[in-house]
C-alpha positions as CSV (number, residue, x, y, z in Angstrom):
1,M,-14.6,-9.1,-1.4
2,E,-14.0,-12.4,-2.1
3,Y,-11.9,-13.2,-5.1
4,T,-12.0,-16.6,-7.1
5,A,-8.9,-18.7,-7.2
6,R,-8.9,-17.7,-11.4
7,Q,-9.6,-14.1,-10.5
8,I,-6.6,-14.2,-8.0
9,E,-4.5,-15.6,-10.8
10,I,-5.4,-12.8,-13.4
11,I,-5.1,-9.8,-10.7
12,N,-1.4,-11.4,-9.7
13,A,-0.5,-11.9,-13.8
14,A,-1.8,-7.8,-14.4
15,T,0.3,-6.8,-11.4
16,E,3.6,-8.5,-13.0
17,L,2.4,-7.2,-16.7
18,M,2.5,-3.6,-14.6
19,N,5.6,-4.7,-13.1
20,Q,7.4,-5.1,-16.6
21,G,5.7,-2.2,-18.5
22,G,3.5,0.1,-16.1
23,I,-0.2,0.8,-16.6
24,Q,0.0,1.0,-20.5
25,Q,1.2,-2.9,-20.8
26,L,-1.7,-4.0,-19.1
27,T,-4.3,-5.0,-22.0
28,T,-6.7,-7.9,-22.1
29,K,-4.7,-8.9,-24.9
30,S,-1.2,-8.9,-23.3
31,L,-3.2,-10.8,-20.2
32,A,-4.8,-13.3,-22.2
33,E,-1.4,-14.2,-23.4
34,K,0.3,-14.4,-20.3
35,I,-2.3,-16.5,-18.8
36,G,-2.6,-18.7,-21.5
37,F,-6.0,-18.4,-22.5
38,S,-8.5,-16.2,-24.6
39,E,-9.6,-13.0,-24.4
40,P,-13.6,-13.8,-23.9
41,A,-12.2,-15.8,-21.0
42,I,-11.0,-13.0,-19.1
43,Y,-14.3,-11.0,-19.7
44,R,-15.9,-14.1,-17.8
45,H,-14.6,-13.0,-14.7
46,F,-14.0,-9.3,-15.2
47,K,-15.7,-6.5,-17.0
48,N,-13.3,-4.6,-18.4
49,K,-9.6,-3.2,-17.9
50,T,-10.9,-1.0,-15.2
51,D,-12.8,-3.7,-13.1
52,I,-9.4,-5.6,-13.3
53,L,-7.1,-2.6,-12.0
54,S,-10.1,-1.7,-9.5
55,S,-9.5,-5.5,-8.3
56,V,-5.6,-5.0,-8.2
57,L,-6.1,-2.2,-6.0
58,N,-8.7,-4.0,-3.9
59,Y,-6.8,-7.3,-3.3
60,F,-3.8,-5.0,-2.2
61,G,-6.1,-3.3,0.1
62,M,-7.7,-6.3,1.5
63,G,-3.8,-7.3,2.2
64,L,-2.7,-3.9,3.7
65,K,-5.9,-4.1,5.9
66,T,-5.3,-8.0,7.2
67,K,-1.7,-6.9,8.2
68,M,-2.8,-3.7,9.8
69,K,-5.5,-5.8,11.9
70,E,-2.8,-8.2,13.0
71,L,-0.7,-5.3,14.1
72,I,-3.4,-3.7,16.2
73,Q,-4.1,-7.1,17.7
74,S,-0.3,-7.8,18.7
75,Q,0.9,-7.2,21.8
76,D,3.9,-5.3,21.0
77,K,4.2,-1.5,22.2
78,G,2.9,1.1,19.7
79,I,6.2,2.6,18.5
80,E,7.3,-1.1,17.2
81,K,4.1,-1.4,15.4
82,L,4.7,1.7,13.3
83,K,8.2,0.4,12.9
84,R,6.9,-2.6,11.3
85,I,4.1,-1.2,9.1
86,I,7.3,0.5,7.6
87,E,9.0,-2.5,7.3
88,F,5.9,-4.2,5.6
89,Q,5.1,-1.6,3.1
90,F,8.7,-1.1,1.7
91,E,9.4,-4.6,1.5
92,H,6.0,-5.0,-0.6
93,F,6.3,-2.2,-2.7
94,S,10.1,-3.3,-3.5
95,N,8.8,-6.5,-4.5
96,Q,5.8,-5.2,-6.4
97,P,6.1,-1.6,-7.9
98,A,3.2,-2.3,-9.9
99,I,1.2,-1.3,-6.9
100,V,2.8,2.3,-6.5
101,M,2.2,3.1,-10.0
102,V,-1.7,2.0,-9.5
103,I,-2.1,3.8,-6.1
104,F,0.1,7.2,-7.5
105,A,-1.9,7.2,-10.7
106,E,-5.0,8.5,-8.5
107,T,-5.2,11.6,-10.4
108,S,-5.7,9.9,-13.5
109,F,-8.6,8.0,-12.2
110,Q,-10.7,11.4,-10.9
111,Y,-13.1,10.4,-14.0
112,E,-13.1,6.6,-12.9
113,L,-15.3,6.8,-9.9
114,K,-14.4,3.0,-8.8
115,L,-10.6,3.5,-9.2
116,S,-10.5,6.9,-7.4
117,S,-12.7,4.9,-4.5
118,A,-10.6,2.2,-4.6
119,V,-7.4,4.3,-3.6
120,H,-9.4,6.5,-1.3
121,N,-10.5,3.6,0.8
122,I,-6.8,2.3,1.1
123,L,-6.0,5.4,2.1
124,T,-8.8,5.9,4.4
125,N,-8.6,2.6,6.0
126,K,-4.7,3.1,6.6
127,K,-4.9,6.2,8.5
128,E,-7.5,5.1,10.5
129,S,-5.2,1.9,11.7
130,V,-2.5,4.1,11.8
131,V,-4.4,6.6,14.1
132,R,-5.7,3.4,16.7
133,I,-2.1,2.1,16.9
134,I,-0.6,5.7,17.8
135,E,-3.1,6.0,20.3
136,Q,-2.2,2.5,21.7
137,G,1.4,3.7,21.7
138,Q,0.3,6.6,23.6
139,K,-1.2,4.7,26.1
140,D,1.6,2.0,26.8
141,D,3.5,5.1,27.3
142,S,6.2,4.2,24.0
143,I,4.9,7.2,21.8
144,R,4.3,10.4,23.0
145,S,1.2,12.0,24.1
146,D,1.7,15.8,23.9
147,V,0.7,15.7,20.0
148,D,-2.9,15.0,18.2
149,P,-2.8,11.2,17.2
150,N,-4.2,12.5,13.8
151,Q,-1.5,14.7,13.2
152,L,1.2,12.0,13.9
153,A,-0.8,9.9,11.2
154,S,-0.7,12.2,8.5
155,I,3.3,13.0,9.4
156,F,3.7,9.2,9.5
157,M,1.9,8.3,6.1
158,G,2.7,11.8,4.2
159,S,6.7,11.1,4.9
160,M,6.2,7.4,3.7
161,R,4.0,8.3,0.8
162,F,6.7,10.8,-0.3
163,I,9.7,8.8,-0.2
164,I,7.8,6.1,-2.2
165,L,6.3,8.6,-4.9
166,Q,10.0,10.1,-5.1
167,W,11.4,6.2,-5.5
168,R,8.7,5.5,-8.5
169,L,9.6,9.0,-9.9
170,D,13.5,8.2,-10.3
171,N,12.8,5.0,-11.5
172,Y,13.2,2.8,-8.7
173,S,16.6,3.8,-8.6
174,F,17.6,3.6,-5.0
175,D,17.0,0.7,-2.4
176,L,13.8,1.7,-0.8
177,R,13.9,-0.8,2.1
178,S,17.4,1.1,3.2
179,E,15.1,4.4,3.2
180,G,12.8,3.1,5.5
181,E,15.4,2.3,7.7
182,L,16.4,6.0,7.8
183,L,13.0,7.1,7.9
184,W,12.4,5.0,10.9
185,A,15.3,6.2,12.8
186,T,13.9,10.0,12.3
187,F,10.6,9.0,13.5
188,E,11.7,7.1,16.3
189,K,13.3,10.5,17.6
190,L,10.0,12.7,16.5
191,F,7.4,9.9,18.0
192,L,9.5,7.8,20.8
193,K,8.6,9.6,24.2
194,N,11.7,9.0,25.7
195,Y,14.0,9.0,22.5
196,S,17.9,9.5,23.8
197,N,20.8,8.9,21.0
């Protein structure tokens, strides 16, 4: 989906508001005040708050999809591509914690099909890309080939998700980037074909 410059401005402002005070901080009134125009003007670009939240998710998903495509097409070894996924995601979430709030609120979205579908699409697209990268790594001999790529992808994504959730529940009290480095050191031992200390 293509967003207009004004819609992107609203999406970024919504993300900033959520960074400051959580999803409950996001109202059309607070959004209008932040951007500097009337509430009716917001409704010319988005139907309602759910539409805005959905667009925040989709916009993040588009950025992630672009990054994953770039990694898949790069000449790096598969194992290096996995490392870059962790670096990219943990850096992005450190800078935009509101995205974590929205993505991890999916249980609250079970009756909001538009939002639950957006989260589902992000996770599905990411897993497909991670599986593809692992398969590339198995072909280029940088990732062990004695484990199913889907299982490795689940371990990879599940571990990242757990640390990000823990970070959110701990009120962002630890350095996510440092935890990402520690996680990668463990993944190297698990995934690298010829790892040795």
